[in-house]
C-alpha positions in Angstrom: -8.3 -16.7 4.9 -8.9 -14.2 7.6 -10.9 -10.9 6.6 -9.9 -7.9 8.2 -12.3 -5.0 7.6 -10.2 -1.8 6.2 -11.7 0.9 8.4 -11.2 4.6 7.2 -8.8 5.4 10.4 -6.4 2.4 9.2 -5.9 3.5 5.7 -6.1 7.3 5.1 -2.7 7.7 4.3 -2.1 4.8 2.3 -5.5 6.2 0.2 -3.7 9.5 -0.2 -0.4 7.5 -1.5 -2.6 5.6 -4.0 -4.5 8.5 -5.3 -1.2 10.1 -6.0 0.2 6.7 -7.8 -2.8 6.9 -9.9 -2.1 10.2 -10.9 1.6 9.3 -11.7 0.4 6.2 -13.4 -2.0 8.2 -15.6 1.2 10.6 -16.5 3.1 7.7 -17.8 0.5 6.1 -19.9 0.2 9.7 -21.4 3.7 9.6 -21.8 4.0 6.0 -23.5 1.0 7.3 -25.7 2.7 10.3 -26.8 6.0 8.5 -27.4 7.9 10.6 -25.0 11.5 9.6 -24.1 12.2 6.0 -22.7 14.1 7.1 -19.6 11.5 9.7 -18.9 8.8 7.0 -19.0 10.8 4.8 -16.6 11.9 7.2 -14.2 7.8 7.8 -13.8 7.0 4.2 -13.6 9.5 3.6 -10.9 7.9 6.3 -9.2 4.4 4.9 -9.3 6.0 1.3 -8.3 7.5 3.1 -5.1 4.5 4.8 -4.3 2.3 1.6 -4.4 4.9 -0.4 -2.3 4.6 2.4 0.3 0.9 2.2 0.3 1.2 -1.4 0.7 3.5 -0.9 3.7 1.3 1.4 5.3 -1.5 -0.9 5.0 0.3 -3.6 6.9 1.6 -1.1 9.6 -1.7 -0.2 10.2 -3.1 -3.4 10.3 -0.1 -4.2 13.0 -1.0 -1.4 15.1 -4.8 -2.5 14.9 -3.8 -6.0 16.1 -1.6 -4.9 18.7 -4.3 -2.4 20.2 -6.6 -5.2 20.0 -4.2 -7.3 22.2 -3.2 -4.5 24.5 -7.2 -4.2 25.3 -7.5 -8.1 26.0 -9.2 -8.9 22.9 -8.5 -11.4 20.1 -6.5 -9.7 16.8 -8.1 -10.4 13.6 -4.9 -11.7 12.4 -1.7 -13.5 13.9 1.4 -12.3 13.6 2.3 -14.9 11.2 -0.4 -13.7 8.9 0.6 -10.2 9.2 4.0 -11.1 8.2 3.3 -13.1 5.0 1.4 -10.0 4.0 4.1 -8.1 4.9 6.6 -10.5 2.9 4.4 -10.5 -0.1 5.2 -6.7 -0.8 8.9 -7.3 -0.7 
């Protein structure tokens, strides 16, 4: 397995999305604990799911840009296109 260090410049927006999702998830948990309406809970849960998906896509997109920049600089990228594709498809 290839290890690619998550540099801050690669994950900034993804971290923002994950923090937002964490807040939404806390809201879902509270809603469930308080016995709120099922439709409300499911709507919020769907929002959390979308936020997590988008954060994952941001991480993959950042990795793709990082690897392309390495190729452009004449360096060996830390991941192959196939490895990046596999990670992308894992989110789908």
